[in-house]
C-alpha positions in Angstrom: 55.4 -27.0 10.1 54.2 -23.6 11.1 51.5 -22.0 8.9 52.4 -18.6 7.5 50.6 -15.9 5.5 51.0 -16.6 1.8 53.2 -14.0 0.2 51.6 -14.0 -3.3 48.7 -15.7 -5.0 48.3 -15.6 -8.8 45.0 -16.8 -10.0 43.9 -16.9 -13.7 40.7 -18.6 -14.9 40.1 -17.6 -18.5 38.2 -20.2 -20.5 34.8 -21.1 -22.0 33.4 -22.7 -18.8 30.4 -21.1 -16.9 32.7 -20.2 -13.9 35.3 -18.3 -15.9 36.6 -15.0 -14.6 36.8 -13.6 -18.1 35.7 -14.8 -21.5 38.3 -15.8 -24.1 39.2 -13.3 -26.7 39.4 -14.5 -30.3 42.6 -16.6 -30.7 43.3 -16.6 -27.0 44.2 -19.9 -25.3 42.4 -21.0 -22.1 44.3 -20.4 -18.9 43.7 -22.0 -15.5 46.4 -21.0 -13.1 46.4 -21.0 -9.3 49.9 -20.4 -7.8 50.8 -19.6 -4.2 54.3 -18.3 -3.5 55.5 -19.3 -6.9 54.3 -22.9 -6.8 51.1 -24.5 -8.2 48.4 -24.9 -5.5 49.1 -28.4 -4.2 45.5 -29.8 -4.6 42.6 -29.5 -7.0 39.9 -27.0 -6.2 36.2 -27.2 -7.2 35.2 -25.7 -10.5 33.6 -22.7 -8.9 37.2 -21.5 -8.3 38.8 -19.3 -5.6 37.3 -16.1 -4.3 39.1 -13.1 -2.9 38.4 -10.4 -0.4 40.7 -7.5 0.5 40.6 -6.8 4.3 40.8 -3.4 6.0 44.4 -4.2 7.1 45.5 -4.8 3.5 45.7 -8.6 3.6 43.6 -10.8 1.4 41.2 -13.6 2.3 41.5 -16.5 -0.3 38.5 -18.8 -0.1 38.7 -22.2 -1.7 36.9 -25.5 -1.8 39.6 -28.2 -2.0 39.1 -31.7 -3.5 41.3 -34.2 -1.7 43.0 -35.3 -4.9 46.8 -35.4 -5.5 47.3 -33.7 -8.9 50.5 -35.7 -9.7 48.6 -39.0 -9.5 44.9 -38.0 -9.7 44.3 -40.2 -6.7 42.2 -39.4 -3.6 44.1 -38.7 -0.5 43.1 -39.0 3.1 41.9 -35.9 4.9 42.9 -35.5 8.6 42.3 -32.7 11.0 42.6 -32.3 14.8 41.7 -29.2 16.8 44.4 -26.6 16.9 46.4 -28.1 14.0 46.4 -27.4 10.3 44.4 -29.9 8.2 46.4 -32.6 6.3 45.6 -33.9 2.9 47.6 -37.0 2.3 51.0 -36.5 3.7 50.9 -32.7 3.3 49.8 -30.2 5.9 48.0 -27.1 4.7 50.9 -24.6 4.8 49.2 -21.2 4.9 47.5 -19.4 7.8 43.8 -20.2 7.9 41.3 -17.6 8.8 37.8 -18.7 10.0 36.2 -22.1 10.0 37.3 -25.3 8.3 34.5 -27.3 6.8 34.5 -30.8 5.5 31.4 -31.7 3.4 30.7 -35.1 2.0 29.7 -35.0 -1.6 28.9 -37.9 -3.9 32.1 -39.9 -4.5 34.4 -37.6 -2.4 34.5 -34.9 0.2 35.3 -31.2 -0.1 37.4 -29.2 2.3 36.3 -25.6 2.5 38.6 -23.0 4.1 39.9 -19.4 3.8 43.6 -18.6 4.0 45.5 -15.3 4.2 47.7 -13.7 1.6 49.8 -10.5 1.4 49.2 -9.9 -2.3 46.7 -11.3 -4.9 47.1 -11.0 -8.7 43.9 -12.2 -10.4 41.9 -11.7 -13.6 38.8 -12.0 -11.4 37.0 -9.9 -8.9 38.4 -8.9 -5.5 35.6 -8.1 -3.1 35.8 -5.1 -0.7 32.7 -6.2 1.2 33.0 -8.5 4.2 32.3 -12.1 3.1 29.6 -14.0 4.9 30.7 -17.2 6.6 28.7 -20.3 7.4 29.8 -22.7 10.1 28.7 -26.3 9.6 28.5 -28.3 12.8 
C-alpha cells in the first residue's frame, strides 16, 4: 500500500472532559468524532486528542497519539515498524503520508505511537494553529 495525503479530516470533541475542544451547550449531546476520508479513524487515540497545524503550502499537519487498540474488539494489537515503511498496527498499515518522526513510547500497560500525518482539508471544532509546531525526536 502506498501512503497518500488524507483528503479530509473531520474532528469533533465536544463533551464535559478536561480536553474538550468546546464545552457542551445546555441540552447538547457529547460528540467525539474523528473521521479521515469519510471513515472513522481506525485506532483509538489518547484523550488529549488530535492537534492541527496549517502549513504555508495549504496542507494540514494532523498530530495524534495512537493507542494500539482495535476499536471493533477493544483488544491490543501488535505494533511493527521498519525503516522506510509505514508503521503497522495489527494487520493494518498506516495509510496516510507521515510528516516528521514516528515515536513509540512505552506507557504503563500499553505503548503509544506518536506521529503526524498530512491532510488537504480539516473540519474541526478545535483550534488550527498557524505557528510551526515544535517536534521532539526520541531516540
